[in-house]
C-alpha positions in Angstrom: 18.3 9.4 -1.4 17.1 12.7 0.2 13.7 12.2 1.7 11.9 15.4 3.3 10.7 14.8 6.7 6.9 14.3 7.3 5.6 18.1 7.3 2.9 17.0 10.1 5.9 16.5 12.6 8.9 18.5 13.8 12.3 17.0 13.9 11.7 16.9 17.7 8.9 14.4 17.2 11.6 12.0 15.7 14.0 12.4 18.6 15.5 15.6 17.3 17.0 13.9 14.4 18.6 16.1 11.7 18.0 15.5 8.0 21.5 14.0 7.9 20.2 11.6 10.7 17.1 10.8 8.5 19.2 10.1 5.4 21.2 7.8 7.3 18.3 6.0 8.6 16.8 5.7 5.0 20.0 4.3 3.8 19.8 1.7 6.7 16.4 0.7 6.2 17.0 0.5 2.3 19.9 -1.8 3.0 17.6 -4.1 5.1 14.7 -4.1 2.5 16.3 -5.0 -0.6 17.6 -8.5 0.6 14.6 -8.9 3.0 11.9 -8.7 0.5 13.6 -10.8 -2.0 14.2 -13.5 0.6 10.5 -13.1 1.7 9.1 -14.0 -1.8 11.7 -16.5 -2.8 10.1 -19.4 -0.8 6.7 -19.4 -2.3 5.7 -22.7 -0.4 5.7 -21.2 3.0 2.7 -20.7 5.0 2.1 -17.0 4.4 -1.5 -15.7 4.3 -0.6 -13.1 1.6 0.9 -15.9 -0.8 -2.6 -17.1 -2.1 -4.5 -16.1 -5.3 -7.5 -14.7 -3.7 -8.0 -10.8 -3.8 -8.8 -8.9 -0.7 -12.4 -9.2 0.3 -12.7 -5.6 0.8 -11.4 -4.8 -2.6 -13.8 -7.4 -4.1 -16.7 -5.9 -2.3 -15.8 -2.3 -3.3 -15.5 -3.3 -7.1 -18.8 -5.3 -6.9 -20.6 -2.2 -5.7 -21.4 0.1 -8.8 -23.2 2.6 -6.6 -19.8 3.2 -4.7 -17.4 2.8 -7.7 -19.5 3.0 -11.0 -18.6 0.8 -13.9 -16.3 2.1 -16.7 -13.4 1.6 -14.5 -10.4 3.5 -16.1 -6.8 3.2 -15.0 -5.5 1.6 -11.7 -2.3 1.4 -9.8 -1.5 -1.7 -7.4 1.3 -0.6 -5.0 3.2 -3.3 -3.4 1.5 -5.9 -5.7 3.3 -9.1 -4.5 2.2 -12.0 -6.4 -0.3 -9.9 -8.2 -3.4 -11.3 -6.7 -5.2 -7.9 -6.4 -3.7 -6.5 -9.8 -5.3 -9.5 -11.6 -8.8 -8.9 -9.8 -8.5 -5.0 -10.8 -7.8 -6.1 -14.5 -10.7 -8.6 -14.6 -12.9 -5.9 -13.1 -12.3 -3.7 -16.1 -9.3 -1.5 -15.1 -6.2 -0.9 -17.1 -3.7 -1.9 -14.3 -0.2 -1.0 -13.5 1.5 -2.9 -10.7 4.5 -2.1 -8.5 6.6 -3.9 -6.2 10.0 -3.3 -4.5 11.0 -6.9 -4.8 12.3 -8.5 -7.9 11.3 -11.8 -6.8 7.7 -10.6 -6.3 7.6 -9.2 -9.8 8.9 -12.4 -11.2 6.2 -14.4 -9.4 3.7 -11.8 -10.6 4.7 -12.2 -14.2 4.1 -15.8 -14.1 0.6 -15.4 -12.5 -0.5 -12.6 -14.6 0.7 -14.9 -17.7 -1.2 -17.8 -16.4 -4.4 -15.6 -15.8 -4.6 -14.1 -19.2 -5.1 -10.7 -17.5 -3.4 -7.5 -18.9 -1.2 -6.0 -16.2 1.9 -3.7 -16.5 4.4 -4.8 -13.9 7.1 -2.6 -12.7 9.9 -3.2 -10.1 11.2 -0.3 -8.1 10.6 2.0 -5.1 7.5 4.0 -5.1 9.3 7.0 -3.9 11.6 7.2 -6.7 9.7 6.0 -9.9 8.0 8.6 -12.0 4.1 8.3 -12.1 1.8 10.2 -14.2 0.2 13.2 -12.5 -3.5 12.5 -12.0 -3.1 9.5 -14.1 -5.1 7.0 -12.0 -8.8 6.5 -11.3 -7.8 3.9 -8.5 -4.8 3.5 -6.5 -4.8 0.4 -4.3 -2.2 -0.6 -1.4 -2.4 -3.9 0.3 0.4 -3.9 2.7 2.8 -1.1 1.5 1.8 1.7 3.8 2.5 0.0 7.1 6.1 -0.5 5.9 6.8 3.2 5.5 8.9 5.0 8.2 7.0 7.8 10.0 9.0 10.6 8.5 8.1 9.4 5.0 4.3 9.3 5.5 3.6 12.7 4.2 5.6 12.2 1.1 3.8 9.0 0.6 0.4 10.6 0.9 1.5 13.6 -1.3 2.7 11.0 -4.1 -0.7 9.1 -3.8 -2.7 12.3 -4.1 -0.6 13.6 -7.0 -1.0 10.4 -9.0 -4.8 10.2 -8.3 -7.4 12.0 -10.4 -9.8 14.2 -8.9 -12.8 12.0 -8.1 -10.5 9.1 -7.9 -10.5 6.4 -5.2 -7.8 5.2 -2.9 -8.0 1.7 -1.2 -5.8 0.6 1.7 -5.1 -2.4 3.6 -2.8 -2.0 6.7 -1.9 -3.5 9.9 -4.1 -2.9 13.0 -1.9 -2.5 16.3 -2.2 -6.4 16.9 -1.0 -7.1 13.4 2.1 -4.8 13.5 5.5 -4.9 15.4 4.2 -2.7 18.3 7.1 -0.2 17.7 6.2 3.4 18.2 7.4 6.1 15.9 10.2 6.8 18.5 11.2 3.1 18.6 11.7 3.0 14.8 14.5 5.7 15.4 15.9 4.0 18.4 16.1 0.7 16.8 16.6 1.7 13.0 13.8 -0.8 12.3 10.2 -1.0 11.5 10.1 -4.5 13.1 8.3 -6.0 10.2 5.6 -3.4 9.8 3.9 -0.7 11.9 0.3 -1.1 13.4 -2.1 1.7 13.3 -5.2 2.7 15.3 -8.3 4.0 13.6 -7.7 7.4 15.0 -4.2 7.5 13.4 -5.4 6.3 10.1 -8.2 9.0 10.1 -5.7 11.6 11.2 -3.5 10.8 8.2 -6.2 10.5 5.5 -9.2 12.4 6.4 -7.6 15.8 5.7 -7.0 14.9 2.1 -9.6 12.2 1.3 -13.3 11.7 1.9 -13.0 8.5 3.9 -15.9 6.4 2.7 -15.0 3.3 4.7 -12.7 2.3 7.5 -13.4 -1.0 9.1 -11.5 -4.1 10.4 -11.1 -6.6 7.6 -13.3 -9.6 7.5 -12.0 -13.1 7.6 -14.1 -14.9 4.8 -14.8 -18.4 4.6 -12.0 -20.7 3.3 -14.0 -21.5 0.2 -15.1 -17.9 -0.4 -12.4 -17.1 -3.0 -11.5 -14.1 -1.1 -8.5 -13.1 1.4 -9.1 -11.5 4.7 -7.5 -11.4 8.1 -8.8 -9.8 11.2 -5.4 -8.1 12.1 -5.7 -5.7 9.3 -7.8 -2.4 8.6 -9.4 -1.6 5.2 -9.9 2.0 4.2 -11.6 3.4 1.1 -11.1 7.2 0.4 -12.0 9.4 -2.5 -10.0 12.5 -3.7 -12.1 15.6 -3.8 -13.2 16.8 -7.3 -12.0 20.1 -8.6 -14.3 23.0 -7.8 -15.7 25.1 -10.5 
């Protein structure tokens, strides 16, 4: 599939790679991703922190604060929904929820959890870069672990697709690796190795540089690790970010 290089970089920033080189890289990463993510979700019993039922502590806190996100809710999109733990919380908080994951195994698990919960969530399996999404269709878009699996030259396309799908005045929530949580690969190493190494870690400055030009960043902090009996998920190796798309003027 043809992916336009990130407009915030020149090809020289990616090691003087041509568009043909980037297409080859995309094909290589996609060939790795298809079996890797299904294998990741197939063994549900393994000790993975993301396999619980609890929603992210940050998401729960944002939705509980009606001064921040008023009641009335609207339509939400959960990107990289996994077993639907956050999608179910969004639905219980009053949103009409669409949830998307690349892995068929993840969606199979999510269907079971959604059915058991009694929540109403529309589940879709596919690639965020390829699926058609309604323009300005969502009041809230939430990403808990998708963005840090995006190759550097696809970041601008990812940001543009999020903004296009988000209503003016809508919210975007993000949970992403801090440097200690990611692979430690630089952008250049991604292209040298043809791998993201399990996910890229970001500094606070990097996340602000990516999101501040297009969103009003309301919160950017290290994720809290709640008590085991809190009913919430959190790990200190993650960032959480909440931003709001500017409203149309006039």
